[in-house]
ROKEMAR-978284 format. One line per 2 residues: their letters; for each residue x, y, z of N, C-alpha, C. Coordinates in steps of 0.1 Angstrom, whole numbers. Layout:
BEGIN
A> X Y Z X Y Z X Y Z; ...
***
This chain:
BEGIN
XX> 579 56 57 570 46 51 553 53 51; 555 56 59 539 65 62 542 78 57
XX> 557 86 58 551 96 43 549 92 29; 557 82 28 554 75 13 546 68 9
XX> 539 64 19 521 64 14 513 73 15; 517 82 21 506 100 19 507 102 0
XX> 522 104 1 524 112 -8 520 104 -24; 517 87 -21 517 83 -31 498 82 -36
XX> 491 80 -23 480 81 -22 470 99 -26; 481 106 -27 478 125 -29 479 122 -45
XX> 490 115 -52 491 113 -61 486 110 -69; 479 95 -63 467 84 -73 457 102 -70
XX> 456 105 -61 439 110 -61 442 125 -72; 451 135 -69 456 138 -80 454 139 -95
XX> 459 126 -101 456 120 -114 443 120 -111; 433 107 -106 420 107 -105 415 123 -112
XX> 418 135 -100 410 143 -103 414 154 -115; 422 155 -121 429 149 -134 421 147 -143
XX> 420 136 -146 415 133 -156 402 134 -157; 393 139 -145 382 140 -146 377 153 -147
XX> 389 162 -144 387 176 -152 392 177 -167; 396 167 -172 397 164 -187 385 161 -197
XX> 377 150 -185 367 144 -194 356 157 -192; 358 160 -185 345 176 -178 351 185 -194
XX> 357 189 -192 364 196 -206 359 195 -220; 365 178 -219 354 177 -236 343 174 -237
XX> 333 172 -225 321 174 -224 312 186 -226; 322 198 -221 314 210 -225 319 213 -231
XX> 329 208 -243 331 213 -254 322 208 -264; 315 190 -260 307 185 -275 297 194 -268
XX> 293 196 -253 274 203 -256 273 215 -261; 286 222 -262 288 238 -267 285 240 -278
XX> 291 222 -285 289 220 -301 275 216 -307; 270 212 -296 256 208 -300 246 219 -301
XX> 249 224 -290 236 238 -281 239 251 -295; 251 247 -305 256 259 -314 247 256 -324
XX> 239 240 -327 242 237 -339 222 235 -335; 217 231 -324 206 234 -320 198 244 -322
XX> 212 259 -318 206 271 -318 202 276 -332; 207 271 -341 205 272 -354 196 265 -356
XX> 191 257 -358 177 248 -358 164 255 -354; 166 257 -344 153 268 -333 160 282 -342
XX> 165 287 -352 167 298 -359 157 298 -369; 164 288 -379 158 289 -391 146 280 -390
XX> 137 276 -378 125 272 -377 114 286 -375; 123 293 -362 120 305 -364 115 315 -377
XX> 128 316 -383 125 318 -395 115 315 -405; 113 308 -407 104 299 -412 85 297 -409
XX> 85 300 -398 74 303 -387 67 321 -389; 78 326 -391 75 341 -392 69 342 -405
XX> 77 336 -420 73 343 -430 62 331 -431; 60 323 -433 44 317 -430 34 324 -422
XX> 34 328 -413 29 341 -403 27 351 -418; 35 356 -420 38 370 -431 27 369 -443
XX> 23 350 -447 19 351 -461 10 343 -454; 4 342 -439 -11 342 -439 -20 346 -435
XX> -15 361 -430 -22 375 -426 -22 379 -442; -14 378 -451 -18 385 -463 -27 371 -474
XX> -35 370 -466 -41 357 -478 -40 349 -481; -29 348 -487 -20 336 -502 -26 320 -499
XX> -22 319 -485 -33 301 -481 -32 304 -467; -41 297 -461 -47 293 -454 -37 279 -442
XX> -29 282 -442 -22 268 -431 -22 275 -418; -18 263 -407 -11 268 -392 -1 274 -393
XX> 3 278 -383 18 278 -383 27 268 -373; 40 261 -381 41 251 -381 48 246 -367
XX> 48 238 -359 49 237 -343 59 234 -344; 68 241 -330 78 242 -326 87 231 -323
XX> 98 226 -330 105 217 -321 107 212 -310; 103 201 -305 102 194 -290 116 200 -286
XX> 113 203 -274 127 210 -269 136 197 -263; 143 195 -264 154 182 -264 158 180 -248
XX> 159 172 -241 164 164 -233 174 168 -227; 174 170 -210 178 176 -205 197 171 -206
XX> 204 181 -208 215 178 -213 231 174 -200; 239 161 -200 241 159 -195 251 170 -182
XX> 246 170 -176 253 187 -168 268 183 -169; 277 191 -167 292 192 -166 297 201 -149
XX> 280 200 -146 288 206 -133 293 201 -122; 290 185 -119 289 180 -115 305 177 -109
XX> 303 176 -96 315 175 -88 323 164 -87; 338 152 -92 338 140 -85 339 146 -73
XX> 336 135 -66 341 130 -46 348 122 -47; 359 120 -41 367 112 -34 365 107 -21
XX> 367 93 -18 362 87 -4 375 80 0; 372 74 6 379 58 12 390 64 19
XX> 397 55 24 411 56 37 423 51 26; 431 59 32 445 52 23 447 38 26
XX> 454 37 13 460 23 9 450 13 3; 432 23 0 420 13 -4 415 17 -17
XX> 415 14 -24 403 11 -38 399 31 -39; 398 41 -43 392 54 -39 379 46 -47
XX> 369 47 -43 357 51 -55 350 67 -53; 348 63 -72 348 77 -76 334 82 -77
XX> 322 92 -74 313 87 -78 303 107 -84; 295 111 -84 295 117 -96 287 111 -106
XX> 294 116 -121 285 113 -135 293 97 -130; 283 91 -126 284 73 -128 269 69 -136
XX> 264 63 -138 257 53 -143 243 61 -148; 236 69 -143 227 80 -145 233 94 -154
XX> 248 89 -153 253 105 -157 252 98 -179; 255 82 -178 259 79 -190 249 73 -197
XX> 234 69 -188 221 67 -196 217 82 -201; 217 95 -195 210 106 -200 223 113 -211
XX> 237 108 -209 243 115 -219 240 103 -233; 236 88 -236 229 83 -243 220 85 -251
XX> 207 88 -242 195 93 -243 199 104 -251; 204 120 -252 209 127 -256 214 124 -268
XX> 224 117 -275 228 113 -283 218 111 -292; 213 98 -291 195 95 -296 190 107 -299
XX> 187 108 -293 178 120 -300 181 135 -309; 200 133 -307 203 140 -314 201 129 -330
XX> 202 119 -329 205 116 -340 190 116 -349; 181 116 -342 167 109 -345 165 125 -350
XX> 167 134 -339 170 148 -345 172 149 -361; 186 151 -364 186 150 -381 186 136 -387
XX> 182 128 -385 178 122 -399 167 110 -392; 156 122 -394 141 112 -395 140 98 -402
XX> 133 89 -395 124 81 -401 118 79 -408; 124 68 -422 117 64 -433 102 63 -433
XX> 93 65 -437 80 66 -440 85 56 -444; 69 42 -444 68 33 -451 57 36 -462
XX> 57 29 -471 56 26 -483 47 27 -484; 43 38 -487 27 48 -492 25 60 -487
XX> 29 64 -477 31 74 -473 39 86 -473; 43 95 -470 48 109 -472 51 113 -461
XX> 61 116 -451 71 129 -446 70 145 -444; 61 143 -441 66 159 -433 68 166 -427
XX> 83 168 -423 85 181 -411 74 190 -405; 72 195 -415 58 206 -413 51 206 -419
XX> 33 211 -416 28 214 -429 30 219 -445; 23 217 -455 29 224 -463 21 232 -474
XX> 23 242 -477 7 250 -483 3 244 -495; -11 240 -491 -14 232 -505 -15 244 -514
XX> -12 234 -528 -7 239 -538 -18 228 -550; -26 240 -565 -36 228 -569 -32 237 -586
XX> -32 225 -588 -34 228 -608 -33 239 -609; -39 249 -623 -42 260 -621 -51 253 -633
XX> -65 262 -632 -76 258 -643 -70 259 -661; -61 264 -663 -54 266 -676 -53 258 -685
XX> -53 254 -694 -51 237 -699 -42 237 -703; -27 248 -704 -13 248 -701 -12 242 -687
XX> 1 234 -685 1 222 -677 23 226 -678; 24 220 -686 34 220 -689 40 218 -709
XX> 48 226 -715 50 227 -725 67 213 -732; 66 211 -740 83 202 -746 88 216 -750
XX> 98 212 -751 108 224 -756 105 228 -768; 106 245 -772 103 246 -785 116 249 -791
XX> 114 244 -805 130 247 -807 130 254 -821; 143 259 -824 141 270 -837 149 269 -843
XX> 150 267 -861 154 261 -871 168 267 -870; 166 285 -871 186 288 -872 187 286 -858
XX> 192 278 -852 204 272 -843 203 258 -846; 202 253 -859 207 243 -860 195 230 -855
XX> 188 233 -850 180 223 -843 185 219 -829; 195 226 -825 197 224 -812 189 236 -797
XX> 186 242 -803 181 251 -790 176 254 -786; 167 247 -775 159 249 -767 151 255 -758
XX> 135 256 -758 130 271 -751 116 259 -746; 117 263 -730 107 255 -724 100 262 -715
XX> 86 272 -715 79 278 -712 73 271 -697; 76 282 -686 75 275 -674 61 271 -673
XX> 62 260 -657 48 252 -661 41 263 -651; 33 263 -648 21 277 -647 14 267 -632
XX> 13 278 -621 7 272 -607 1 277 -604; -10 279 -597 -20 290 -590 -19 285 -570
XX> -24 288 -567 -24 285 -551 -39 292 -550; -48 286 -544 -61 289 -543 -67 297 -553
XX> -74 303 -553 -85 314 -557 -74 325 -569; -56 315 -572 -50 332 -572 -58 329 -587
XX> -52 341 -595 -56 343 -608 -44 338 -618; -54 330 -627 -50 324 -640 -36 338 -648
XX> -22 322 -648 -11 338 -653 -13 337 -666; -15 345 -677 -8 346 -683 -1 337 -694
XX> -5 340 -707 3 327 -714 15 327 -718; 23 318 -721 41 323 -720 36 332 -735
XX> 54 337 -739 47 342 -747 48 340 -763; 44 341 -772 36 330 -782 46 325 -799
XX> 54 341 -797 66 345 -813 76 347 -805; 80 343 -816 101 342 -815 105 353 -817
XX> 115 364 -810 114 374 -810 121 380 -823; 130 372 -829 134 373 -842 125 369 -852
XX> 115 366 -850 107 362 -866 103 343 -864; 115 336 -860 117 324 -862 101 317 -859
XX> 97 307 -869 86 298 -866 90 290 -854; 77 288 -847 77 277 -841 77 268 -842
XX> 80 256 -841 76 239 -846 78 240 -826; 68 222 -826 66 213 -815 76 203 -817
XX> 78 195 -806 87 188 -810 72 173 -811; 74 161 -821 71 149 -820 74 142 -823
XX> 71 130 -818 79 115 -822 71 109 -829; 78 103 -840 75 96 -852 68 84 -844
XX> 55 78 -853 46 71 -844 42 63 -858; 47 51 -858 42 39 -866 39 29 -868
XX> 32 25 -851 28 19 -849 8 23 -857; 4 6 -854 -8 13 -860 -13 17 -871
XX> -8 20 -880 -10 27 -895 -24 22 -905; -28 28 -910 -36 18 -916 -39 30 -931
XX> -37 22 -944 -34 26 -958 -49 35 -964; -50 44 -961 -61 59 -964 -62 56 -984
XX> -48 56 -993 -50 60 -1003 -37 60 -1006; -37 60 -1025 -24 64 -1027 -19 74 -1039
XX> -8 84 -1035 -7 93 -1043 6 93 -1053; 2 90 -1064 11 86 -1080 11 70 -1075
XX> 27 69 -1074 32 54 -1067 28 56 -1055; 28 61 -1047 29 66 -1028 18 60 -1020
XX> 18 50 -1022 14 46 -1009 11 59 -990; -1 64 -988 -1 68 -977 -12 65 -970
XX> -8 67 -954 -18 59 -942 -12 69 -929; -25 66 -923 -26 73 -908 -28 64 -900
XX> -26 67 -889 -32 61 -874 -47 53 -874; -49 48 -865 -58 42 -875 -73 49 -867
XX> -71 55 -857 -82 62 -853 -83 74 -867; -73 86 -871 -73 94 -881 -77 87 -893
XX> -72 76 -897 -76 67 -908 -93 69 -912; -97 58 -897 -117 59 -899 -121 71 -903
XX> -119 83 -896 -125 95 -895 -124 98 -913; -110 98 -916 -106 107 -925 -116 91 -942
XX> -116 84 -942 -124 77 -949 -139 79 -946; -146 81 -935 -162 87 -928 -158 107 -938
XX> -152 111 -938 -151 122 -946 -148 119 -964; -139 116 -970 -136 110 -983 -157 104 -981
XX> -163 97 -981 -173 93 -984 -186 99 -985; -185 112 -969 -195 120 -970 -189 131 -978
XX> -184 131 -983 -174 146 -1000 -181 140 -1009; -177 125 -1011 -184 123 -1023 -198 120 -1028
XX> -206 117 -1014 -222 117 -1021 -226 135 -1018; -215 142 -1013 -217 155 -1025 -214 165 -1035
XX> -209 150 -1042 -199 151 -1056 -185 164 -1049; -176 158 -1038 -164 165 -1040 -157 158 -1037
XX> -149 154 -1042 -130 146 -1040 -119 152 -1036; -124 145 -1023 -112 146 -1014 -103 134 -1014
XX> -85 140 -1017 -74 126 -1019 -67 130 -1011; -64 118 -1006 -50 124 -995 -36 126 -1000
XX> -27 130 -1003 -16 136 -1010 -2 130 -1003; -4 130 -987 7 135 -974 3 128 -966
XX> 3 112 -959 -1 113 -944 11 113 -938; 13 96 -929 22 100 -923 41 100 -931
XX> 44 103 -921 64 108 -930 72 109 -917; 78 93 -919 91 93 -912 98 103 -911
XX> 111 105 -903 120 117 -896 126 117 -908; 130 105 -913 142 102 -921 138 107 -936
XX> 120 108 -940 119 113 -952 117 133 -947; 109 133 -940 114 153 -936 122 160 -938
XX> 138 148 -928 151 155 -930 153 158 -946; 150 149 -953 154 153 -969 144 162 -977
XX> 132 160 -969 123 179 -977 122 191 -967; 131 189 -959 136 205 -952 151 204 -961
XX> 161 195 -961 166 199 -972 168 205 -980; 157 206 -988 156 206 -1004 148 219 -1006
XX> 146 219 -993 136 236 -986 147 247 -990; 156 241 -980 170 248 -972 177 256 -987
XX> 177 243 -994 184 249 -1009 173 256 -1013; 164 257 -1018 155 267 -1025 152 280 -1024
XX> 157 282 -1007 151 291 -999 160 303 -997; 173 291 -997 186 298 -988 190 298 -972
XX> 181 297 -965 181 293 -955 175 287 -949; 182 283 -931 173 275 -926 159 280 -916
XX> 159 291 -913 152 305 -910 139 304 -919; 142 302 -931 130 309 -945 125 290 -951
XX> 134 282 -948 127 270 -947 117 263 -939; 122 272 -926 112 270 -915 98 274 -917
XX> 99 281 -924 85 290 -925 73 284 -938; 76 274 -939 71 263 -953 72 246 -949
XX> 83 247 -940 83 229 -941 88 227 -919; 87 222 -918 91 216 -903 105 210 -900
XX> 113 220 -895 124 209 -893 121 193 -891; 134 181 -893 129 170 -891 132 162 -878
XX> 115 155 -876 118 155 -856 104 169 -851; 102 177 -860 91 184 -859 78 184 -866
XX> 77 177 -875 64 176 -880 53 170 -875; 44 173 -879 29 171 -870 26 156 -878
XX> 34 155 -893 34 139 -898 38 129 -893; 50 137 -883 54 126 -879 44 118 -870
XX> 37 117 -861 30 115 -855 14 105 -859; 12 101 -878 5 94 -881 -10 106 -875
XX> -13 114 -873 -24 124 -873 -28 132 -883; -17 133 -889 -16 147 -899 -18 142 -914
XX> -27 153 -920 -25 144 -936 -30 156 -943; -17 160 -952 -22 170 -965 -32 165 -971
XX> -43 174 -982 -56 166 -993 -51 181 -999; -60 173 -1012 -61 179 -1025 -75 180 -1026
XX> -82 188 -1036 -91 185 -1050 -87 180 -1053; -95 166 -1063 -98 156 -1071 -94 165 -1083
XX> -107 169 -1083 -110 182 -1092 -101 190 -1097; -94 196 -1090 -85 208 -1096 -67 204 -1087
XX> -67 195 -1096 -46 192 -1093 -41 203 -1095; -43 210 -1099 -36 227 -1105 -33 231 -1091
XX> -40 231 -1077 -43 235 -1070 -32 229 -1054; -29 222 -1061 -20 214 -1049 -4 216 -1043
XX> -12 216 -1029 2 223 -1025 -2 233 -1023; -9 248 -1030 -11 256 -1031 -21 268 -1023
XX> -14 283 -1025 -27 286 -1017 -41 290 -1024; -44 288 -1033 -54 285 -1046 -65 274 -1039
XX> -56 260 -1035 -67 252 -1026 -80 257 -1020; -79 263 -1017 -85 271 -1008 -98 283 -1008
XX> -93 278 -1026 -108 281 -1035 -114 268 -1037; -112 261 -1041 -112 242 -1041 -129 247 -1034
XX> -132 235 -1037 -148 227 -1034 -148 222 -1020; -134 209 -1022 -128 203 -1010 -124 213 -1000
XX> -120 220 -1000 -117 230 -989 -123 241 -985; -143 242 -987 -152 246 -985 -160 236 -975
XX> -155 223 -985 -164 215 -977 -153 211 -962; -141 205 -962 -134 207 -949 -136 218 -935
XX> -139 228 -949 -142 239 -937 -151 239 -929; -167 234 -936 -178 234 -931 -179 217 -921
XX> -171 210 -926 -176 196 -918 -165 192 -913; -152 196 -915 -142 184 -907 -143 183 -894
XX> -143 192 -888 -144 193 -876 -158 180 -869; -165 179 -873 -177 175 -873 -169 159 -871
XX> -158 156 -882 -151 142 -880 -144 144 -873; -136 153 -867 -123 152 -857 -110 161 -863
XX> -113 163 -875 -107 172 -878 -108 188 -880; -91 194 -880 -93 210 -881 -81 213 -883
XX> -77 224 -894 -65 229 -895 -55 231 -892; -45 225 -892 -33 231 -882 -30 246 -886
XX> -26 251 -899 -20 263 -896 -30 272 -907; -37 282 -896 -46 288 -905 -39 302 -908
XX> -44 312 -914 -37 325 -916 -32 333 -906; -19 340 -907 -13 347 -894 -12 337 -885
XX> -12 324 -879 -12 314 -869 -1 321 -859; 2 321 -848 9 319 -838 19 314 -841
XX> 22 307 -844 34 301 -843 44 304 -853; 39 309 -868 50 319 -878 52 307 -891
XX> 42 300 -888 42 290 -901 33 293 -915; 39 290 -926 31 298 -935 17 289 -936
XX> 10 300 -943 -11 294 -941 -6 276 -950; -13 269 -948 -15 259 -953 -25 255 -952
XX> -37 254 -958 -53 251 -956 -53 236 -968; -42 232 -973 -44 220 -973 -35 208 -965
XX> -30 209 -955 -25 210 -940 -38 209 -927; -45 194 -923 -55 191 -917 -45 180 -905
XX> -50 182 -891 -46 172 -879 -65 171 -871; -57 156 -872 -70 146 -863 -72 151 -849
XX> -82 155 -845 -83 157 -826 -94 155 -822; -100 142 -826 -113 140 -825 -109 128 -814
XX> -96 125 -804 -97 115 -795 -86 121 -785; -92 112 -772 -83 120 -763 -69 120 -767
XX> -61 105 -772 -49 108 -776 -42 115 -783; -49 120 -796 -49 136 -806 -52 142 -798
XX> -60 142 -791 -58 158 -783 -47 163 -774; -40 157 -767 -30 152 -761 -15 157 -771
XX> -13 146 -777 -10 148 -790 -4 165 -794; -14 169 -793 -14 184 -803 -18 192 -789
XX> -18 189 -783 -21 202 -766 -16 212 -765; -7 214 -770 6 228 -773 2 235 -785
XX> 2 231 -795 6 238 -801 -12 243 -811; -24 232 -801 -38 238 -801 -38 253 -790
XX> -33 250 -778 -34 256 -767 -29 275 -774; -11 274 -782 -8 287 -790 -25 292 -797
XX> -30 285 -803 -37 289 -817 -52 294 -804; -55 291 -794 -67 294 -788 -59 306 -782
X> -48 305 -775 -48 322 -768 -42 332 -779
***
């Protein structure tokens, strides 16, 4: 019996030692994987710090080097050797990685979790693990442009110039290319706005209207010109997308192609008339110059050229305009309010440049 007891106790001890070794191996593998991930994070932070230091030396922006991530708590040791004590026939007590080991292991896992999943910031705040380089919008009026379309591509091809940003005192970037390389005119996208329309007159049997702001300004123009013996009449104000589609299709039939038609008329969805802030005018005393280049020789055109800006109107398509649209001395848009300026900001920026 004595020999059998010794063998039994020896077997139990051997099994416990084997289990302890397996747990230590598993913990070693886990720690090795975590250390590899931590090493990758430290390498990435070191790379970012190096790049920021290089940019700081080049005086592109003045920011502090991001702080290094805090050192993790000491991981549970895998070298703790279990010690078996006790007497034969009595339940053995394993010492070594006990309560202290468990607490340290849990703390280590919690640290890893929050390192990979930072807490969500409260409402109204932002979370940035490292300081970001300060950026400011350039003083250039060009911030972002809506899609520019080419009628030569069935109104589907869009071109969006990049946003322009500057860092501190960096020079303002040059404006984007202003003309299509294939000679196709550039038309901007405008939303149809039939709200707050006010009638400004009739042309034949058709009532013409503008947005209330533009309508009031045009009425003042009309009265001021009448006092000087000049008759300025509206012949086309607000125009829906559906009406523009019919007009553009007629131009295609006359000119033979969308590209040729787009030089004289905007495709549907791209006409300034959709906004309610643009109108075509004529000289009431020179009906033979309606929608003709000869309109620029009339008294109405010369009066508008000298005084229209005083009432917030400007010529949309002067000669040799950068959009590549045909010269239209009869086509005037209202830019006398913040809303109107924002609507035509992209087109006006192109002309100014």
